[in-house]
N, CA and C atoms as a LAMMPS dump frame, in Angstrom:
ITEM: TIMESTEP
0
ITEM: NUMBER OF ATOMS
474
ITEM: BOX BOUNDS ff ff ff
-5.0000000000000000e+02 5.0000000000000000e+02
-5.0000000000000000e+02 5.0000000000000000e+02
-5.0000000000000000e+02 5.0000000000000000e+02
ITEM: ATOMS id mol type element x y z
1 1 1 N -3.279 -22.919 -2.213
2 1 2 C -3.139 -21.744 -1.7
3 1 3 C -2.055 -20.889 -2.649
4 2 1 N -2.242 -19.678 -3.31
5 2 2 C -1.586 -18.677 -4.265
6 2 3 C -0.094 -18.618 -3.48
7 3 1 N 1.007 -18.91 -4.278
8 3 2 C 2.291 -18.601 -3.858
9 3 3 C 2.401 -17.177 -3.737
10 4 1 N 2.842 -16.695 -2.407
11 4 2 C 3.06 -14.941 -2.541
12 4 3 C 4.054 -15.032 -1.643
13 5 1 N 5.074 -13.405 -1.941
14 5 2 C 6.033 -13.182 -1.199
15 5 3 C 6.373 -11.696 -1.398
16 6 1 N 7.028 -11.585 -0.367
17 6 2 C 7.159 -9.788 0.034
18 6 3 C 8.883 -9.829 -0.645
19 7 1 N 8.85 -8.889 -1.579
20 7 2 C 10.555 -8.471 -2.131
21 7 3 C 10.648 -6.923 -1.947
22 8 1 N 11.587 -6.462 -2.177
23 8 2 C 11.999 -4.882 -2.423
24 8 3 C 11.395 -4.82 -4.309
25 9 1 N 11.185 -3.974 -4.342
26 9 2 C 10.932 -3.521 -5.923
27 9 3 C 12.349 -3.2 -6.728
28 10 1 N 12.535 -3.363 -7.744
29 10 2 C 13.668 -3.345 -8.627
30 10 3 C 13.223 -2.479 -10.063
31 11 1 N 14.543 -2.151 -10.356
32 11 2 C 14.361 -1.43 -12.008
33 11 3 C 13.756 -2.356 -12.743
34 12 1 N 13.981 -3.806 -12.658
35 12 2 C 13.76 -4.647 -13.498
36 12 3 C 12.232 -4.777 -13.651
37 13 1 N 11.52 -4.385 -12.607
38 13 2 C 10.097 -4.577 -12.4
39 13 3 C 9.007 -3.46 -12.883
40 14 1 N 9.873 -2.556 -13.708
41 14 2 C 9.397 -1.162 -14.441
42 14 3 C 8.18 -2.064 -15.363
43 15 1 N 8.17 -3.2 -15.958
44 15 2 C 6.739 -3.272 -16.896
45 15 3 C 5.561 -3.542 -15.973
46 16 1 N 5.754 -4.352 -14.654
47 16 2 C 4.844 -5.235 -13.807
48 16 3 C 4.175 -3.505 -13.315
49 17 1 N 5.149 -2.638 -12.834
50 17 2 C 4.744 -1.229 -11.947
51 17 3 C 4.069 -0.48 -12.942
52 18 1 N 4.55 -0.467 -13.64
53 18 2 C 3.693 0.504 -14.761
54 18 3 C 2.245 -0.035 -15.511
55 19 1 N 2.43 -1.322 -15.472
56 19 2 C 0.861 -1.931 -15.298
57 19 3 C -0.228 -2.012 -14.385
58 20 1 N 0.353 -2.066 -13.269
59 20 2 C -0.537 -1.837 -11.862
60 20 3 C -0.855 -0.227 -11.773
61 21 1 N 0.341 0.513 -12.165
62 21 2 C 0.103 2.099 -11.806
63 21 3 C -0.248 2.758 -12.888
64 22 1 N -0.479 2.387 -13.993
65 22 2 C -1.173 3.237 -14.917
66 22 3 C -2.795 3.044 -15.317
67 23 1 N -3.03 2.571 -14.299
68 23 2 C -4.33 2.109 -14.079
69 23 3 C -5.347 2.998 -13.095
70 24 1 N -6.384 3.391 -13.681
71 24 2 C -6.983 4.363 -13.246
72 24 3 C -7.805 3.751 -11.713
73 25 1 N -8.212 2.384 -11.947
74 25 2 C -8.843 1.696 -11.157
75 25 3 C -7.894 1.282 -9.591
76 26 1 N -6.663 1.651 -9.781
77 26 2 C -5.596 1.634 -9.048
78 26 3 C -5.424 2.845 -8.317
79 27 1 N -5.152 3.871 -9.176
80 27 2 C -4.472 5.381 -8.89
81 27 3 C -5.835 6.204 -7.893
82 28 1 N -7.19 6.181 -8.786
83 28 2 C -8.141 6.551 -7.863
84 28 3 C -8.413 6.716 -6.251
85 29 1 N -7.828 5.571 -6.082
86 29 2 C -7.591 5.69 -4.172
87 29 3 C -6.186 5.757 -3.797
88 30 1 N -5.047 6.524 -4.144
89 30 2 C -3.707 6.506 -3.872
90 30 3 C -3.509 8.333 -3.687
91 31 1 N -3.405 8.886 -2.421
92 31 2 C -2.59 9.851 -2.193
93 31 3 C -3.372 11.04 -2.133
94 32 1 N -2.695 12.18 -2.21
95 32 2 C -3.61 13.444 -2.13
96 32 3 C -3.956 13.617 -3.561
97 33 1 N -5.385 14.266 -3.877
98 33 2 C -5.636 15.034 -4.87
99 33 3 C -4.634 16.317 -5.593
100 34 1 N -4.544 16.231 -6.787
101 34 2 C -5.221 15.732 -7.715
102 34 3 C -4.566 14.268 -8.073
103 35 1 N -5.555 13.247 -8.335
104 35 2 C -4.648 11.78 -8.593
105 35 3 C -4.736 11.697 -10.095
106 36 1 N -3.502 10.814 -10.32
107 36 2 C -3.508 10.726 -11.929
108 36 3 C -2.765 9.411 -11.772
109 37 1 N -2.805 8.838 -13.139
110 37 2 C -2.13 7.34 -13.043
111 37 3 C -0.89 7.643 -13.577
112 38 1 N 0.421 6.636 -13.418
113 38 2 C 1.58 6.812 -14.014
114 38 3 C 1.496 7.009 -15.486
115 39 1 N 2.08 7.822 -16.07
116 39 2 C 1.738 8.702 -17.413
117 39 3 C 2.812 7.231 -18.56
118 40 1 N 4.012 7.166 -18.063
119 40 2 C 4.484 6.432 -19.052
120 40 3 C 5.656 5.47 -18.382
121 41 1 N 6.765 4.662 -18.849
122 41 2 C 7.583 3.809 -18.346
123 41 3 C 8.71 4.758 -17.56
124 42 1 N 8.933 5.925 -18.032
125 42 2 C 9.997 6.615 -17.525
126 42 3 C 9.507 7.196 -16.05
127 43 1 N 8.62 7.872 -15.944
128 43 2 C 7.604 8.312 -14.644
129 43 3 C 7.912 6.63 -13.966
130 44 1 N 7.293 5.91 -14.602
131 44 2 C 7.461 4.524 -13.611
132 44 3 C 8.882 4.269 -12.875
133 45 1 N 9.848 4.479 -13.806
134 45 2 C 11.105 4.334 -13.332
135 45 3 C 11.376 5.391 -12.048
136 46 1 N 10.933 6.616 -12.348
137 46 2 C 11.168 7.665 -11.509
138 46 3 C 10.797 7.194 -10.345
139 47 1 N 9.357 6.985 -10.278
140 47 2 C 8.652 6.462 -9.088
141 47 3 C 9.22 5.345 -7.903
142 48 1 N 9.894 4.501 -8.855
143 48 2 C 10.601 3.151 -8.275
144 48 3 C 11.64 3.728 -7.716
145 49 1 N 12.566 4.759 -8.334
146 49 2 C 13.81 4.868 -7.479
147 49 3 C 13.165 5.839 -6.248
148 50 1 N 12.407 7.009 -5.939
149 50 2 C 11.666 7.42 -5.395
150 50 3 C 11.361 6.547 -4.069
151 51 1 N 10.9 5.316 -4.252
152 51 2 C 10.097 4.471 -3.544
153 51 3 C 11.712 3.875 -2.531
154 52 1 N 12.557 3.067 -3.819
155 52 2 C 13.465 2.782 -2.645
156 52 3 C 14.528 3.588 -2.237
157 53 1 N 14.422 4.913 -2.062
158 53 2 C 15.002 5.539 -1.569
159 53 3 C 14.175 5.739 0.032
160 54 1 N 12.914 5.071 0.53
161 54 2 C 12.445 5.228 1.65
162 54 3 C 12.829 3.967 2.208
163 55 1 N 13.523 3.416 1.758
164 55 2 C 13.826 1.878 2.549
165 55 3 C 14.379 2.016 3.784
166 56 1 N 13.933 1.479 4.875
167 56 2 C 14.402 1.19 5.941
168 56 3 C 13.857 0.289 7.019
169 57 1 N 14.537 -0.781 7.038
170 57 2 C 14.249 -2.312 7.704
171 57 3 C 13.151 -2.382 6.963
172 58 1 N 11.885 -2.581 8.162
173 58 2 C 10.85 -3.408 7.327
174 58 3 C 9.833 -1.939 6.744
175 59 1 N 10.42 -0.692 7.306
176 59 2 C 9.712 0.296 6.262
177 59 3 C 10.203 0.669 4.822
178 60 1 N 9.062 0.898 4.382
179 60 2 C 9.27 1.511 2.602
180 60 3 C 8.067 0.616 1.838
181 61 1 N 8.416 0.907 0.718
182 61 2 C 7.327 -0.195 -0.455
183 61 3 C 8.16 -1.616 -0.73
184 62 1 N 7.01 -2.454 -0.52
185 62 2 C 7.405 -3.691 -0.875
186 62 3 C 6.335 -4.459 -1.879
187 63 1 N 7.283 -5.14 -3.089
188 63 2 C 6.504 -5.457 -3.854
189 63 3 C 5.872 -6.849 -3.287
190 64 1 N 4.414 -6.999 -3.809
191 64 2 C 3.758 -8.476 -3.652
192 64 3 C 3.672 -9.17 -4.916
193 65 1 N 4.646 -10.29 -4.612
194 65 2 C 4.717 -11.128 -5.857
195 65 3 C 3.559 -12.298 -5.697
196 66 1 N 3.002 -12.673 -6.881
197 66 2 C 2.211 -13.806 -6.921
198 66 3 C 2.869 -14.848 -7.993
199 67 1 N 3.232 -15.862 -7.7
200 67 2 C 3.885 -16.966 -8.139
201 67 3 C 5.054 -16.217 -9.363
202 68 1 N 5.862 -15.409 -8.66
203 68 2 C 7.227 -15.019 -9.259
204 68 3 C 6.848 -13.692 -9.773
205 69 1 N 5.679 -12.845 -10.095
206 69 2 C 5.18 -11.659 -10.844
207 69 3 C 4.686 -10.608 -9.818
208 70 1 N 5.618 -9.96 -10.09
209 70 2 C 4.895 -8.26 -9.05
210 70 3 C 3.43 -7.823 -9.553
211 71 1 N 2.46 -7.905 -8.482
212 71 2 C 1.103 -7.47 -8.869
213 71 3 C 0.203 -6.714 -7.94
214 72 1 N 1.495 -6.412 -7.065
215 72 2 C 0.744 -5.313 -6.055
216 72 3 C 2.032 -4.666 -4.975
217 73 1 N 2.021 -3.791 -3.805
218 73 2 C 2.339 -3.237 -3.434
219 73 3 C 1.736 -3.231 -1.811
220 74 1 N 2.855 -3.535 -1.396
221 74 2 C 2.282 -3.23 0.34
222 74 3 C 3.545 -2.181 1.037
223 75 1 N 2.991 -1.178 1.644
224 75 2 C 3.944 -0.401 2.589
225 75 3 C 3.832 0.068 3.892
226 76 1 N 4.81 0.491 4.382
227 76 2 C 5.002 0.753 5.738
228 76 3 C 5.963 1.944 5.992
229 77 1 N 5.218 3.076 6.158
230 77 2 C 5.928 4.407 6.301
231 77 3 C 5.577 5.241 7.104
232 78 1 N 6.365 6.227 7.888
233 78 2 C 6.104 7.252 8.761
234 78 3 C 5.332 7.94 8.551
235 79 1 N 4.43 8.323 9.404
236 79 2 C 3.704 9.7 9.09
237 79 3 C 3.969 11.081 9.737
238 80 1 N 4.149 11.875 8.538
239 80 2 C 4.552 13.405 9.361
240 80 3 C 4.377 13.222 10.268
241 81 1 N 5.181 13.982 11.392
242 81 2 C 4.816 14.94 12.644
243 81 3 C 4.18 14.156 13.56
244 82 1 N 4.717 12.793 13.393
245 82 2 C 3.818 11.873 14.113
246 82 3 C 4.745 10.044 14.588
247 83 1 N 4.556 9.766 15.877
248 83 2 C 5.629 8.828 15.874
249 83 3 C 4.436 7.531 15.181
250 84 1 N 3.547 7.436 14.503
251 84 2 C 2.66 6.596 13.942
252 84 3 C 3.46 6.194 12.565
253 85 1 N 2.977 4.933 12.201
254 85 2 C 3.097 4.567 10.828
255 85 3 C 2.124 4.556 9.789
256 86 1 N 2.1 4.339 8.835
257 86 2 C 0.978 3.862 8.081
258 86 3 C 1.125 2.314 7.119
259 87 1 N 0.078 1.806 7.047
260 87 2 C 0.325 0.634 6.14
261 87 3 C -0.954 1.107 4.997
262 88 1 N -0.186 0.451 3.972
263 88 2 C -1.412 0.297 2.677
264 88 3 C -1.199 -0.868 1.932
265 89 1 N -1.842 -0.976 0.635
266 89 2 C -1.735 -1.618 -0.113
267 89 3 C -2.501 -1.715 -1.427
268 90 1 N -1.991 -1.805 -2.233
269 90 2 C -2.088 -1.438 -3.623
270 90 3 C -2.085 -2.432 -4.694
271 91 1 N -3.159 -3.498 -5.412
272 91 2 C -3.091 -4.177 -6.441
273 91 3 C -3.556 -4.34 -7.432
274 92 1 N -2.796 -4.855 -8.733
275 92 2 C -3.558 -5.088 -9.566
276 92 3 C -4.711 -5.21 -10.224
277 93 1 N -6.013 -4.609 -10.384
278 93 2 C -7.253 -5.235 -10.501
279 93 3 C -7.384 -6.737 -10.994
280 94 1 N -6.595 -7.187 -11.827
281 94 2 C -6.702 -8.604 -11.835
282 94 3 C -6.285 -9.493 -10.757
283 95 1 N -5.43 -9.039 -9.66
284 95 2 C -5.132 -9.953 -8.847
285 95 3 C -6.153 -9.697 -7.396
286 96 1 N -7.297 -8.897 -7.299
287 96 2 C -7.953 -7.99 -6.397
288 96 3 C -8.804 -9.094 -6.022
289 97 1 N -9.288 -9.56 -4.46
290 97 2 C -10.715 -10.522 -4.154
291 97 3 C -9.582 -11.864 -4.01
292 98 1 N -8.651 -11.812 -3.779
293 98 2 C -7.934 -13.349 -3.564
294 98 3 C -7.304 -13.087 -1.874
295 99 1 N -7.319 -12.441 -1.572
296 99 2 C -6.866 -12.353 0.008
297 99 3 C -5.398 -12.12 -0.111
298 100 1 N -4.613 -11.883 -1.273
299 100 2 C -2.946 -10.903 -1.393
300 100 3 C -2.868 -9.917 -0.413
301 101 1 N -3.916 -9.169 -0.342
302 101 2 C -3.407 -7.498 0.234
303 101 3 C -3.543 -7.923 1.952
304 102 1 N -4.634 -8.952 2.399
305 102 2 C -4.89 -9.544 3.8
306 102 3 C -2.972 -9.949 3.994
307 103 1 N -2.781 -10.963 3.173
308 103 2 C -2.135 -11.75 3.833
309 103 3 C -0.642 -10.759 3.556
310 104 1 N -0.39 -10.014 2.551
311 104 2 C 0.888 -9.175 2.676
312 104 3 C 0.914 -7.916 3.796
313 105 1 N -0.115 -7.955 3.865
314 105 2 C -0.497 -6.47 5.176
315 105 3 C 0.023 -7.311 6.025
316 106 1 N -0.483 -8.538 6.428
317 106 2 C -0.499 -9.216 7.798
318 106 3 C 1.138 -9.687 7.883
319 107 1 N 2.118 -10.069 6.945
320 107 2 C 3.483 -10.326 6.601
321 107 3 C 4.169 -8.866 7.328
322 108 1 N 3.649 -7.911 6.578
323 108 2 C 4.427 -6.722 7.195
324 108 3 C 4.314 -6.283 8.431
325 109 1 N 3.237 -6.592 8.763
326 109 2 C 2.694 -6.161 10.121
327 109 3 C 3.508 -6.845 11.426
328 110 1 N 4.002 -8.158 10.982
329 110 2 C 4.646 -8.908 11.997
330 110 3 C 6.026 -8.466 12.283
331 111 1 N 6.408 -8.03 11.093
332 111 2 C 7.684 -7.213 11.266
333 111 3 C 8.001 -5.845 11.654
334 112 1 N 6.771 -5.124 12.286
335 112 2 C 6.936 -3.851 13.042
336 112 3 C 6.121 -4.14 14.233
337 113 1 N 6.098 -2.855 14.917
338 113 2 C 5.457 -2.71 16.241
339 113 3 C 4.918 -1.124 16.305
340 114 1 N 4.449 -1.035 17.518
341 114 2 C 3.622 0.296 17.945
342 114 3 C 2.645 0.684 16.927
343 115 1 N 1.805 1.951 16.714
344 115 2 C 0.798 2.055 16.641
345 115 3 C 0.928 2.293 15.024
346 116 1 N 0.076 1.723 14.298
347 116 2 C 0.181 1.449 12.738
348 116 3 C -1.585 2.238 12.342
349 117 1 N -1.335 2.801 11.142
350 117 2 C -2.816 3.313 10.599
351 117 3 C -2.973 2.954 9.097
352 118 1 N -3.973 2.654 9.223
353 118 2 C -4.467 2.192 7.474
354 118 3 C -5.3 3.798 7.09
355 119 1 N -5.208 4.373 6.029
356 119 2 C -5.847 5.366 5.584
357 119 3 C -6.941 4.943 4.692
358 120 1 N -7.962 5.201 4.629
359 120 2 C -8.553 4.549 3.041
360 120 3 C -9.438 6.005 2.877
361 121 1 N -9.847 5.89 1.289
362 121 2 C -10.801 6.816 0.852
363 121 3 C -12.404 6.156 1.59
364 122 1 N -13.261 7.155 1.662
365 122 2 C -14.591 6.725 2.323
366 122 3 C -15.421 5.627 1.672
367 123 1 N -14.814 5.605 -0.013
368 123 2 C -15.569 4.895 -0.509
369 123 3 C -14.879 3.651 -0.869
370 124 1 N -13.921 3.333 -0.209
371 124 2 C -12.753 2.31 -0.856
372 124 3 C -13.491 1.014 0.172
373 125 1 N -14.358 0.529 -0.092
374 125 2 C -14.711 -0.6 0.758
375 125 3 C -13.958 -1.795 0.735
376 126 1 N -13.355 -1.979 -0.276
377 126 2 C -12.357 -3.078 -0.339
378 126 3 C -11.419 -3.005 0.677
379 127 1 N -10.625 -1.951 0.57
380 127 2 C -9.239 -1.467 1.775
381 127 3 C -9.942 -1.46 2.861
382 128 1 N -11.03 -1.162 3.138
383 128 2 C -11.518 -1.134 4.451
384 128 3 C -12.072 -2.404 5.191
385 129 1 N -12.38 -3.28 4.002
386 129 2 C -12.474 -4.671 4.565
387 129 3 C -11.153 -5.375 5.127
388 130 1 N -10.164 -4.807 4.183
389 130 2 C -8.519 -5.816 4.19
390 130 3 C -8.572 -5.035 6.085
391 131 1 N -8.632 -3.937 6.323
392 131 2 C -8.327 -3.407 7.463
393 131 3 C -8.772 -3.891 8.808
394 132 1 N -9.92 -4.193 8.606
395 132 2 C -10.945 -4.915 9.583
396 132 3 C -10.492 -6.292 9.736
397 133 1 N -10.208 -7.004 8.359
398 133 2 C -9.388 -8.529 8.565
399 133 3 C -8.293 -8.915 9.067
400 134 1 N -7.076 -7.286 9.481
401 134 2 C -6.108 -7.186 10.192
402 134 3 C -6.449 -7.268 11.582
403 135 1 N -7.45 -6.641 11.703
404 135 2 C -7.962 -6.802 13.295
405 135 3 C -7.528 -5.285 13.783
406 136 1 N -7.9 -4.232 12.545
407 136 2 C -7.817 -2.915 12.987
408 136 3 C -8.999 -2 13.659
409 137 1 N -8.98 -0.901 14.146
410 137 2 C -10.419 -0.782 14.769
411 137 3 C -10.194 0.544 13.846
412 138 1 N -11.817 0.914 13.333
413 138 2 C -11.855 1.766 12.575
414 138 3 C -12.392 3.104 13.671
415 139 1 N -11.198 4.121 13.278
416 139 2 C -11.458 5.364 14.401
417 139 3 C -12.323 6.425 13.469
418 140 1 N -13.023 6.225 12.467
419 140 2 C -13.902 6.922 11.933
420 140 3 C -13.034 8.092 10.958
421 141 1 N -13.588 8.832 10.219
422 141 2 C -13.305 9.467 9.229
423 141 3 C -12.563 10.498 10.201
424 142 1 N -10.84 11.277 9.216
425 142 2 C -10.255 12.377 9.661
426 142 3 C -9.699 13.016 8.26
427 143 1 N -9.508 14.174 8.588
428 143 2 C -8.552 14.726 7.616
429 143 3 C -7.289 15.365 7.947
430 144 1 N -6.631 14.629 8.947
431 144 2 C -5.274 15.185 9.539
432 144 3 C -4.362 14.574 8.223
433 145 1 N -4.5 13.591 7.578
434 145 2 C -3.218 13.227 6.338
435 145 3 C -3.753 13.851 4.822
436 146 1 N -2.521 14.254 4.423
437 146 2 C -2.814 14.135 2.837
438 146 3 C -3.996 15.116 2.308
439 147 1 N -4.067 16.065 2.984
440 147 2 C -5.001 17.036 2.387
441 147 3 C -6.54 16.163 2.29
442 148 1 N -6.687 15.04 2.703
443 148 2 C -8.063 14.275 2.216
444 148 3 C -8.948 13.827 3.456
445 149 1 N -9.977 13.433 3.245
446 149 2 C -10.842 12.931 4.2
447 149 3 C -10.696 11.823 3.952
448 150 1 N -10.284 10.993 5
449 150 2 C -10.08 9.426 4.784
450 150 3 C -10.492 9.074 6.047
451 151 1 N -10.814 7.763 5.674
452 151 2 C -11.224 6.569 7.003
453 151 3 C -10.242 6.174 7.594
454 152 1 N -9.689 6.24 8.694
455 152 2 C -8.644 5.699 9.483
456 152 3 C -9.11 4.762 10.647
457 153 1 N -8.026 3.663 10.023
458 153 2 C -8.351 2.683 10.984
459 153 3 C -6.774 2.386 11.94
460 154 1 N -6.597 1.423 12.918
461 154 2 C -5.587 1.509 13.77
462 154 3 C -5.479 0.357 14.615
463 155 1 N -3.934 -0.041 14.547
464 155 2 C -3.697 -1.049 15.535
465 155 3 C -2.69 -0.811 16.315
466 156 1 N -2.465 -1.464 17.645
467 156 2 C -1.101 -1.013 18.125
468 156 3 C -0.56 -2.487 18.576
469 157 1 N 0.63 -2.531 17.918
470 157 2 C 1.134 -3.985 18.079
471 157 3 C 2.374 -3.943 19.068
472 158 1 N 2.553 -5.112 19.551
473 158 2 C 3.517 -5.434 20.935
474 158 3 C 4.598 -4.992 20.346
């Protein structure tokens, strides 16, 4: 089995972070429109700093490390004006399809409780499959978050 662990992102990870988030294959499914790739290492460092500012217990952004190298992110963040939190995952294209997103998300879910949502683009079948493997329920399409129409999955944890 592939060696995987979660840890916080650090400035020293800027090259790996840039390698992941400078790719359209990753960024085309992330956040509000207009979506765009990380333009350069300076922007990557700025994003890393903003991400670290959201760390609070299990909440925040976690680097997914495969064999000692960051290859993606799993996140657990509060959703605005709600008691719910969002879980999400992003992987470098060269590391997709190995079960890393599912394993990382499952580990992060084990650290929290309450209602947790996963919001995926309507055409992001890979992320939808991860949500199903996590035991999340497909609640259909919603336009409640980020100004986009997304497929919402939910799970309530003890």
